[in-house]
C-alpha positions in Angstrom: 81.8 162.6 118.3 83.7 162.2 115.0 86.0 159.9 113.2 88.5 157.7 115.2 91.8 159.1 116.5 91.0 162.8 116.5 91.1 163.4 120.3 87.5 162.8 121.3 88.4 160.9 124.5 91.1 163.4 125.3 88.5 166.2 125.0 86.0 164.3 127.1 88.6 163.7 129.8 89.6 167.4 129.8 86.0 168.5 130.1 84.9 166.1 132.8 88.1 165.1 134.6 86.9 161.5 134.0 89.7 159.0 133.4 89.2 157.2 130.1 91.4 155.1 127.8 93.4 157.4 125.5 95.6 156.0 122.8 97.0 156.9 119.4 95.0 154.3 117.4 91.4 154.0 116.1 88.5 152.7 118.3 90.2 153.2 121.6 86.7 154.0 122.8 84.3 151.0 122.4 81.5 151.6 124.9 80.4 155.2 125.4 81.8 157.1 128.3 79.5 159.3 130.3 80.6 162.2 132.5 79.7 165.6 133.9 81.3 168.9 132.7 80.9 172.1 134.6 80.2 175.2 132.6 79.8 178.9 133.7 76.3 180.4 133.5 76.1 183.2 130.9 75.1 185.8 133.5 76.7 186.4 136.9 75.3 184.3 139.7 72.3 185.9 141.4 74.3 185.9 144.7 75.9 189.1 143.4 72.5 190.8 143.6 71.7 189.0 146.9 74.8 190.4 148.4 73.7 193.9 147.5 70.2 193.3 148.9 71.5 192.0 152.2 74.1 194.8 152.5 75.3 195.0 156.1 73.5 191.9 157.1 76.3 189.8 155.5 78.5 188.4 158.3 82.1 189.2 158.0 83.1 185.7 159.0 81.3 184.2 156.0 83.6 182.9 153.3 83.2 185.2 150.4 85.1 183.4 147.6 85.9 186.7 145.9 82.5 188.1 146.6 80.3 185.0 146.1 78.0 184.3 149.0 75.8 181.5 147.5 76.2 177.9 148.8 76.0 175.6 145.9 75.0 172.0 146.6 76.8 171.0 143.4 79.3 172.9 141.4 80.9 176.0 142.7 80.8 179.8 142.5 83.7 182.2 142.7 83.6 185.9 141.9 79.9 185.3 141.0 80.9 182.8 138.3 78.5 180.0 138.9 79.3 176.6 137.4 76.4 174.3 136.4 76.5 170.6 135.3 75.9 169.2 131.8 76.1 165.5 130.9 78.6 164.5 128.1 78.7 161.3 126.2 81.9 160.2 124.5 81.0 157.7 121.8 83.1 155.5 119.6 84.6 156.9 116.4 82.5 156.8 113.2 83.9 155.5 109.9 82.4 155.6 106.4 79.7 152.9 106.1 78.6 153.2 109.7 75.0 153.3 108.7 75.4 149.8 107.3 77.0 148.6 110.6 80.6 149.1 109.6 83.0 149.8 112.5 81.0 150.6 115.6 78.4 152.2 113.4 75.1 150.8 114.8 76.2 151.4 118.4 77.5 154.9 117.6 74.3 156.0 115.9 72.0 154.6 118.6 74.0 156.5 121.2 73.0 159.7 119.5 69.5 159.3 120.7 70.7 160.2 124.2 72.0 163.6 123.0 70.5 167.1 122.6 73.4 168.4 120.5 76.6 167.1 119.0 80.1 168.4 119.2 82.2 166.9 116.4 85.9 166.8 117.1 87.9 167.2 113.9 91.6 166.9 113.3 92.9 170.2 111.8 96.5 169.0 111.8 95.8 166.8 108.8 97.5 163.8 110.2 94.9 161.1 109.7 92.5 159.7 107.0 88.7 159.3 107.3 89.2 156.1 109.2 91.6 157.6 111.8 94.7 156.0 110.4 97.9 158.1 110.3 98.8 159.1 106.8 101.1 161.5 105.0 99.6 160.8 101.5 95.8 161.3 101.8 94.8 163.0 105.0 91.2 164.0 105.4 90.3 167.7 105.5 88.1 168.9 108.4 85.4 169.7 105.9 85.5 166.1 104.5 85.3 164.8 108.1 82.2 166.8 108.7 80.5 165.9 105.4 81.0 162.2 105.8 79.7 162.3 109.3 76.4 164.1 108.4 76.1 161.8 105.4 76.3 158.8 107.7 73.7 160.2 110.1 71.4 161.2 107.2 71.7 157.7 105.7 70.9 156.1 109.0 67.8 158.2 109.5 66.6 157.8 105.9 67.0 154.0 106.4 64.7 154.2 109.3 62.1 156.2 107.3 62.4 153.9 104.3 61.4 150.9 106.3 57.6 150.6 105.7 57.3 154.2 104.4 55.0 153.5 101.4 52.6 151.3 103.3 52.6 153.4 106.4 52.1 156.7 104.6 49.3 155.3 102.5 47.6 154.0 105.7 47.4 157.5 107.2 46.5 159.4 104.0 42.9 160.0 105.1 44.2 161.9 108.2 46.1 164.5 106.2 49.2 166.3 107.5 48.3 165.6 111.1 48.4 161.9 110.6 51.6 162.1 108.5 53.3 164.0 111.3 52.2 161.5 113.9 53.4 158.7 111.6 56.9 160.2 111.3 57.0 161.0 115.0 56.3 157.3 115.7 59.3 156.3 113.7 61.8 158.8 115.3 60.5 159.1 118.9 62.8 156.3 120.0 65.7 158.4 118.8 64.5 161.4 120.8 62.7 163.0 117.8 59.4 164.8 118.2 56.7 166.8 116.4 58.9 169.8 115.6 61.5 167.6 113.9 58.8 165.8 111.8 57.3 169.1 110.7 60.7 170.4 109.6 61.2 167.3 107.5 57.8 167.5 105.8 58.3 171.2 105.0 61.7 170.5 103.5 60.3 167.8 101.3 57.6 170.1 100.0 60.0 173.0 99.5 62.0 170.7 97.3 59.1 169.8 95.1 57.5 166.8 96.7 53.9 166.2 95.6 50.8 165.8 97.8 51.0 162.0 97.8 53.5 161.2 100.5 53.1 157.4 99.9 54.8 157.9 96.5 57.8 159.9 97.9 61.0 158.2 96.7 64.3 157.6 98.5 65.7 161.0 97.5 62.8 162.8 99.1 63.1 160.7 102.2 66.8 161.6 102.3 65.8 165.3 102.3 63.4 164.6 105.2 66.1 162.7 107.1 68.6 165.5 106.6 66.2 168.2 107.9 65.2 166.0 110.9 69.0 165.5 111.6 69.5 169.3 111.6 66.5 169.8 113.9 67.3 166.9 116.3 71.1 167.2 116.4 72.6 170.7 116.1 76.3 170.2 115.4 79.2 172.3 116.6 82.9 171.8 115.6 85.9 171.5 117.9 88.7 172.2 115.5 91.2 170.1 117.5 95.0 170.0 117.5 94.8 173.7 116.4 98.1 174.3 118.3 99.9 172.1 115.8 99.3 174.1 112.7 100.3 177.5 111.3 97.9 180.4 112.0 97.3 181.1 108.4 96.4 177.5 107.6 94.2 177.4 110.7 92.3 180.5 109.6 91.7 179.1 106.2 90.4 175.9 107.7 88.1 177.7 110.1 86.7 179.8 107.3 85.9 176.7 105.3 84.0 175.2 108.2 82.2 178.5 109.0 80.9 178.6 105.4 78.9 175.5 106.3 77.0 177.6 108.9 78.7 175.7 111.7 79.7 177.0 115.1 83.4 176.3 115.1 86.1 176.9 117.7 89.8 176.0 117.7 90.8 173.7 120.5 93.7 171.7 121.9 92.2 168.9 124.0 95.7 167.6 124.9 96.7 171.0 126.3 93.5 171.4 128.2 93.8 167.9 129.7 97.3 168.7 130.8 96.2 172.0 132.5 93.2 170.3 134.1 95.5 167.7 135.7 97.9 170.4 136.8 95.1 172.4 138.4 93.7 169.3 140.2 97.2 168.7 141.6 97.2 172.3 142.9 100.1 173.4 140.7 98.3 176.0 138.8 95.1 178.1 138.9 92.9 177.2 135.9 89.2 177.7 135.8 86.7 176.2 133.3 86.3 178.5 130.4 89.5 180.5 131.0 91.1 179.0 127.8 94.3 177.0 127.7 96.5 180.2 127.9 94.6 181.6 130.9 96.3 179.7 133.7 98.6 181.0 136.4 101.3 179.1 138.3 100.4 179.0 142.0 102.9 180.6 144.5 105.1 178.0 146.1 104.2 175.5 143.4 106.6 172.4 143.2 106.8 172.4 139.4 110.0 171.0 138.0 111.9 172.9 135.3 110.6 170.6 132.5 107.1 171.1 133.8 107.4 174.8 133.8 108.8 174.8 130.3 105.9 172.5 129.1 103.3 174.9 130.5 104.9 177.8 128.9 104.9 176.0 125.5 101.2 175.4 126.0 100.7 179.1 126.7 102.7 180.2 123.7 101.0 177.8 121.3 97.5 178.5 122.4 97.6 182.2 123.2 96.7 183.2 119.6 93.7 180.8 119.3 90.3 182.3 119.1 87.8 181.6 121.8 88.5 180.0 125.2 88.6 176.3 124.3 86.4 173.4 124.9 84.4 174.7 127.9 83.7 177.9 125.9 82.5 175.9 123.0 80.3 173.7 125.2 78.8 176.8 126.9 77.9 178.3 123.6 76.2 175.1 122.5 74.2 174.8 125.6 73.1 178.5 126.1 73.0 179.7 122.5 72.5 176.8 120.2 70.1 174.9 122.5 68.7 178.2 124.0 68.9 176.9 127.6 68.3 179.1 130.6 69.3 178.8 134.3 66.8 179.2 137.1 67.4 179.3 140.9 64.6 177.5 143.0 64.4 178.7 146.6 62.2 178.1 149.6 62.5 181.6 151.2 61.6 184.5 148.8 63.2 187.1 151.0 66.5 185.5 151.8 66.8 183.3 148.7 67.5 180.3 150.7 66.3 176.7 150.8 64.7 174.9 153.8 68.1 174.5 155.4 68.9 178.2 155.1 71.5 177.7 152.3 71.7 180.7 149.9 70.9 179.9 146.3 71.9 176.2 146.6 70.6 175.1 143.2 71.0 176.4 139.7 69.0 174.3 137.3 69.4 174.3 133.5 66.1 174.4 131.6 65.0 174.7 128.0 64.1 178.2 126.9 60.4 178.6 127.2 60.2 176.5 130.3 57.5 177.6 132.9 57.4 177.8 136.6 55.6 174.5 136.7 58.4 173.0 134.6 60.9 174.2 137.2 58.8 172.6 139.9 58.9 169.2 138.1 62.7 169.6 137.6 63.1 170.0 141.3 60.8 167.1 142.2 57.9 165.3 140.7 55.8 165.8 143.8 56.4 169.5 143.7 55.2 169.7 140.2 52.1 167.5 140.9 51.1 169.7 143.8 52.0 173.1 142.1 49.8 176.0 143.2 51.6 179.1 142.2 55.1 180.6 142.3 56.8 183.8 143.3 59.4 185.5 141.2 61.8 186.6 143.9 63.6 189.1 141.7 60.4 191.1 140.9 58.3 190.0 143.9 55.4 189.1 141.7 53.2 186.0 142.0 53.2 184.0 138.8 51.2 181.1 137.5 52.3 177.7 136.4 52.3 178.6 132.7 54.5 181.7 133.2 57.7 181.4 131.1 60.9 181.8 133.0 63.8 184.1 132.0 67.5 183.6 132.4 68.6 183.8 136.1 65.1 184.0 137.5 64.9 183.2 141.3 61.7 181.3 141.9 59.9 180.2 145.0 57.4 177.4 144.3 54.2 177.1 146.4 52.9 173.5 146.4 50.5 171.3 148.2 53.4 168.9 149.0 
């Protein structure tokens, strides 16, 4: 997400290998694009431990993939680096006044309700203004890009709260805070908001001096509530795009300014990563998700032309000093650190860690931190959740109940009536 013409669609295509319209003008993207990105789990795949457990029982003829012995139904695993899927939505660019419907504003903002977190792509090269137009006179700074975006989201949310606030808040006054929370949840549930978000908003209002009569809260107070709800609902990370086009000292200063806003920020070059992704898919180079744009190697016997070789070396040179490992690295940190997601491996055989078809660790499922064994059962299939009896933690060998919270990389056998 972000203003037009900063490389959002290029980043989306690099992350998902999904072909989309990419052009050097605002609003190339009209309707949102949806695709799947594959990110590495933060811990080695459990097949590393499984291989140790099986020892000599591993057949030599079995393909090892540099030691990996699992058999993923989706994604892949090489050298115990398991890739799992996350859904990405590439939305139209946002311009000032979007909360009033300017540009693709209403559509853009409604698309946010489908998301758990936001990655804002900003242009650190300073080539465009806030509306995505090329300019040499008044380019927008990355900080200005971020501030206008959160202002638009806050104004959008406060507009929703403003509609019928006084009458609605007065109607629930006899129910106290419980009724007030439910009232706010009712207004934001269609956007993906819940009780936690509503509580954060109310607490922020009272921390800023709001009185005990919510029906009298003014627009400024509702803006405070909206801002806190936005922070709770939509954690934002920054892809500092086109970082390969600026001098290192300027880039460092820009990143420092963004980090002062308590934002997760990583320098990226979506254009470079898209080029490498396409070269990898063509079999010309070896380039794994999360390696970073300078972490590729040319395959032996590759048919690269001299201009192609030179272009790849320019990418390596310009991106080798960038911090982090690019877009996949940023996305992984958002999923597993900012959203506190975990990965669990459901199996049917607690001894061999296989499914009913004897495939080793075929599934790796992303769940919210705090998810239980029963939550995993429902993630696999509704019937499995409905018929849940108990589960076995295959790593420890212990029987666990439905309310037992899972940890990262747990291997779980679910016992069910179905």
